[in-house]
N, C-alpha and C positions, 0 to 999 in steps of 0.2 A: 413210263414209271409214274407219271403224275396222274394217271387215270384213277378215277374214284368210282367205286361201285356202291350204290345205295340200294338197300332192300327195304321194302315196306311189308310189314306183317299185319294182317287183319285177323283179329281173334273173334270168332263167332261162337257164342255159347248157346247151348240148347235152351229152349224155353222162350217165353215171351213176357218175362216179368216187367220189362220196360213198357209194355203195351197195356198192362193191367191198370185199372183205375185205383187210386189211393184207397177207395172204399172196398176194394176187392179183398177176399180172404187171404190171410197170410199163410205161408207154408207151401205154396205151390209154385213150381218153376214154369208150369205151362197150364194155361186154361183157355179153351176155345169159347165155352159158354159158362155162365152162371145161371142156376135156377134159383129163384127167390120164392120159396114156398108161401111166405106171408102174403104176397101179392099175386101169386101164380103167374109169374112172368119170367122171361129169360133175358139175358144180356149177352150179346155176341161181342166178345172182347176185340177181335181183330178190326172190326168195323165200328166199334163203339156204338152199338145199336141195341135198343130195347125192343123186345118182341113180346107182344101180349095179345090176347083175344079181345075183340070188341065187336059186338053184334054178329057173332059167328065167323068173323074173319080175323086173320092174323095181321096185326099192324106192326110195321117196322119203322122206328123213329130214333133219331139221334138225340132228341130232347127227352128229358125225363117226363113221362106222362103225368099230366095234371091230376088225374084221378088217383095217383099213388103218392101224392105229396106228403101224406101222413107217414109214409114208410121211410124209416131212417136207414139209408144204404150202408152206413158205417156199422151200426149195431145189429141190423137184421141179418139172419143167417143166409148164406149163399152156398149152394152146392155146386162144386166144379164138375162140369160135364164136358168130356172131350169127344162125344159122339157127334157125327154130322147131323145137323138140323134136328136137334132134340125136340123142338116144338111139335114136330110131326108125331112124336110119341108122348105128348104132354099128359095124357091120361095115366100112362104108366109112371112117369116121373111124379105126378101129383100124388098118386097112391104110395109110391115108394118113399117119398120124402115128407109125407104129411106130418110125421112126428117131429119135424124140425120147425114147424110153425111156432112162432112166439119165442124161439130161442134167441138169446142175445149174448151168448158166451163165446162167440167166435171172434178172435182178433182180426182186425183189418190190417192191410198193408201199411196204412198211415201210423198205426200203433206198433208196428213191428220193427225190430232192429235189422231185419233182412233187407230192407230197402235202401 
């Protein structure tokens, strides 16, 4: 009669909002990659890695590249892409999202009430 049963419940919500950086775009519950048209670079959310071309090769780094220091990650437009390895189709993304260059009207997660 004195036995006690304890249950533990783990709630797992879909998405990866906790993994996204505070400068990421608001309004998405899941993002694998961001494409940043202003600097023609990608950001891989799960590994916190920037991906960009340098001298004909793809560079993967967790440090924000020095040549992009002028780019404001909070106000610069980011396109959410959930395709695998989108940098392999960079030419297509470059053309598709060229019209987003220079836009600064996208709220970031840091300015969102969703976080």
